[in-house]
KEKE-3310 file (N, C-alpha, C; in steps of 0.2 Angstrom, whole numbers, plus 5000, padded with zeros to 4 digits):
npx = (5106:5094:5087:5069:5055:5042:5029:5028:5028:5022:5024:5019:5022:5016:5015:5003:4999:4997:4983:4973:4960:4952:4942:4945:4955:4951:4942:4952:4959:4949:4947:4960:4960:4950:4957:4960:4949:4951:4962:4969:4982:4984:4982:4979:4976:4981:4980:4986:4989:5002:5007:5017:5027:5041:5044:5050:5046:5048:5040:5030:5013:5005:5003:5002:4998:5002:4999:5007:5010:5021:5037:5035:5021:5020:5027:5015:5004:5009:5010:4996:4982:4972:4978:4988:4980:4974:4986:4992:4981:4982:4994:4994:4988:4999:5013:5025:5033:5036:5040:5043:5047:5046:5053:5045:5054:5059:5068:5076:5081)
npy = (5043:5056:5063:5059:5073:5080:5069:5059:5044:5035:5021:5008:4994:4980:4970:4961:4961:4945:4939:4949:4951:4948:4956:4967:4971:4975:4986:4995:4995:5003:5013:5019:5021:5031:5042:5049:5057:5066:5072:5083:5083:5070:5062:5050:5032:5015:4998:4980:4963:4951:4942:4935:4922:4920:4920:4930:4941:4944:4942:4952:4956:4964:4980:4996:5011:5027:5042:5057:5075:5080:5082:5090:5090:5077:5078:5086:5078:5069:5076:5080:5082:5071:5061:5057:5053:5041:5034:5032:5022:5011:5008:5002:4990:4983:4972:4973:4986:4996:5010:5017:5031:5036:5044:5041:5034:5035:5025:5027:5018)
npz = (4859:4861:4875:4878:4876:4884:4887:4902:4910:4923:4934:4942:4951:4960:4975:4982:5000:5008:5010:5007:4999:4983:4980:4988:4981:4970:4974:4976:4964:4956:4964:4962:4949:4949:4952:4941:4938:4948:4949:4940:4933:4929:4916:4911:4915:4916:4919:4924:4925:4930:4916:4912:4905:4910:4923:4929:4937:4951:4961:4960:4954:4950:4939:4937:4927:4922:4914:4911:4907:4909:4920:4930:4932:4936:4949:4955:4957:4964:4977:4978:4987:4987:4981:4991:5000:4995:4992:5005:5009:4999:4999:5011:5009:5004:5000:4995:4984:4967:4960:4946:4935:4919:4902:4888:4874:4857:4847:4832:4820)
capx = (5101:5091:5080:5061:5052:5035:5026:5031:5023:5023:5024:5019:5021:5015:5013:4998:4999:4992:4974:4970:4955:4950:4937:4948:4959:4946:4940:4959:4960:4944:4950:4967:4958:4947:4959:4961:4945:4952:4969:4970:4988:4984:4980:4976:4977:4980:4983:4985:4991:5008:5004:5023:5028:5047:5044:5055:5042:5051:5034:5025:5008:5000:5006:4998:5003:4997:5003:5007:5012:5028:5039:5032:5014:5020:5025:5009:5001:5012:5008:4990:4978:4969:4984:4992:4976:4975:4991:4991:4975:4985:5002:4994:4987:5004:5019:5031:5029:5041:5038:5047:5043:5050:5049:5045:5059:5058:5074:5076:5087)
capy = (5046:5062:5062:5062:5078:5080:5063:5057:5038:5033:5015:5007:4987:4979:4962:4964:4955:4939:4939:4954:4949:4950:4962:4973:4973:4977:4992:4999:4998:5006:5021:5022:5024:5036:5048:5052:5061:5071:5076:5087:5082:5062:5061:5042:5026:5008:4991:4974:4957:4948:4936:4931:4913:4919:4918:4935:4946:4944:4942:4958:4953:4970:4984:5003:5014:5033:5047:5066:5079:5083:5078:5093:5086:5070:5080:5090:5073:5065:5080:5081:5077:5066:5055:5056:5049:5036:5031:5028:5016:5008:5005:4997:4983:4980:4969:4978:4992:4998:5015:5020:5036:5037:5047:5036:5037:5030:5024:5026:5013)
capz = (4860:4866:4881:4876:4878:4886:4891:4907:4912:4930:4933:4949:4951:4967:4976:4987:5004:5008:5015:5003:4995:4976:4980:4991:4976:4964:4976:4975:4955:4956:4968:4959:4941:4950:4952:4934:4939:4954:4949:4933:4929:4928:4909:4909:4918:4913:4925:4923:4929:4927:4911:4909:4906:4911:4929:4933:4941:4958:4965:4959:4953:4946:4937:4936:4922:4923:4910:4913:4903:4911:4927:4935:4932:4941:4955:4956:4956:4969:4981:4979:4995:4984:4979:4997:5004:4991:4993:5011:5009:4994:5003:5018:5007:4998:5003:4991:4978:4965:4955:4941:4931:4912:4896:4883:4870:4851:4843:4825:4817)
cpx = (5099:5086:5073:5059:5047:5033:5030:5025:5026:5021:5023:5019:5021:5013:5008:4999:4995:4987:4970:4967:4955:4947:4940:4953:4956:4944:4946:4960:4954:4946:4955:4965:4954:4952:4962:4955:4945:4958:4970:4976:4988:4980:4976:4978:4974:4982:4982:4989:4996:5004:5011:5023:5037:5048:5049:5051:5043:5045:5028:5019:5004:5005:5000:5002:5000:5001:5002:5011:5021:5029:5035:5025:5014:5021:5020:5005:5002:5010:5002:4986:4976:4974:4987:4987:4974:4980:4992:4987:4979:4990:5000:4990:4991:5010:5026:5029:5036:5037:5045:5043:5049:5047:5050:5049:5059:5064:5072:5083:5087)
cpy = (5052:5060:5063:5069:5076:5073:5061:5049:5036:5026:5014:4999:4986:4972:4965:4958:4951:4941:4945:4952:4951:4955:4967:4975:4976:4986:4997:4999:5002:5015:5023:5025:5030:5043:5052:5058:5068:5076:5077:5084:5075:5063:5054:5036:5019:5003:4985:4969:4954:4941:4933:4925:4914:4918:4924:4941:4947:4945:4948:4954:4957:4976:4990:5007:5021:5038:5054:5069:5080:5080:5084:5092:5080:5073:5084:5084:5070:5070:5082:5078:5071:5059:5053:5052:5042:5032:5028:5022:5011:5005:5001:4990:4980:4977:4973:4981:4993:5003:5016:5026:5037:5042:5042:5038:5032:5031:5024:5023:5014)
cpz = (4865:4867:4877:4879:4880:4889:4896:4909:4918:4931:4940:4949:4960:4967:4982:4994:5004:5014:5011:4999:4988:4976:4983:4984:4969:4967:4976:4969:4955:4958:4965:4951:4943:4950:4946:4935:4944:4954:4942:4930:4927:4922:4909:4914:4917:4919:4920:4926:4927:4922:4909:4910:4908:4918:4932:4935:4948:4962:4964:4954:4947:4944:4935:4932:4923:4918:4912:4907:4904:4918:4932:4937:4936:4948:4959:4959:4963:4976:4982:4985:4993:4982:4984:5001:5002:4993:4999:5011:5006:4997:5010:5016:5003:5003:5001:4985:4975:4960:4951:4936:4924:4907:4890:4876:4861:4848:4837:4822:4809)
residu = (MET:GLU:GLU:ALA:LYS:GLY:VAL:VAL:LYS:HIS:VAL:LEU:LEU:ALA:LYS:PHE:LYS:GLU:GLY:VAL:SER:GLU:SER:GLN:ILE:ASP:GLN:LEU:ILE:LYS:GLY:TYR:ALA:ASN:LEU:VAL:ASN:LEU:ILE:ASP:PRO:MET:GLU:SER:PHE:HIS:TRP:GLY:LYS:ASP:VAL:SER:ILE:GLU:ASN:LEU:HIS:GLN:GLY:PHE:THR:HIS:ILE:PHE:GLU:SER:SER:PHE:LYS:SER:THR:GLU:ALA:VAL:ALA:GLU:TYR:VAL:ALA:HIS:PRO:ALA:HIS:VAL:ASP:PHE:ALA:ASN:LEU:PHE:LEU:SER:HIS:VAL:GLU:LYS:VAL:LEU:VAL:PHE:ASP:TYR:LYS:PRO:THR:THR:VAL:CYS:VAL)
# end
């Protein structure tokens, strides 16, 4: 299979610290979503909570996904001051985090 061209998905899994309220989580989600308005290379943002019955989440409770045109656009996003400021705030509320960037690939069968 050939590596996909173009779009890059930036995925973050998070487990919030004990004691972080739903209200605080809601505010963090709104802040994360607002980065789309502040950072041009960030094209979209989606999030959700784990709903799996398999119990393989390893403690992660929330997922956040952003889309970018290229790996260079992700690098620009990561270095942007608005992202740096938000990341410092966000990370102070999470117990653990996993970040994964990938290029969606279609398999033809």
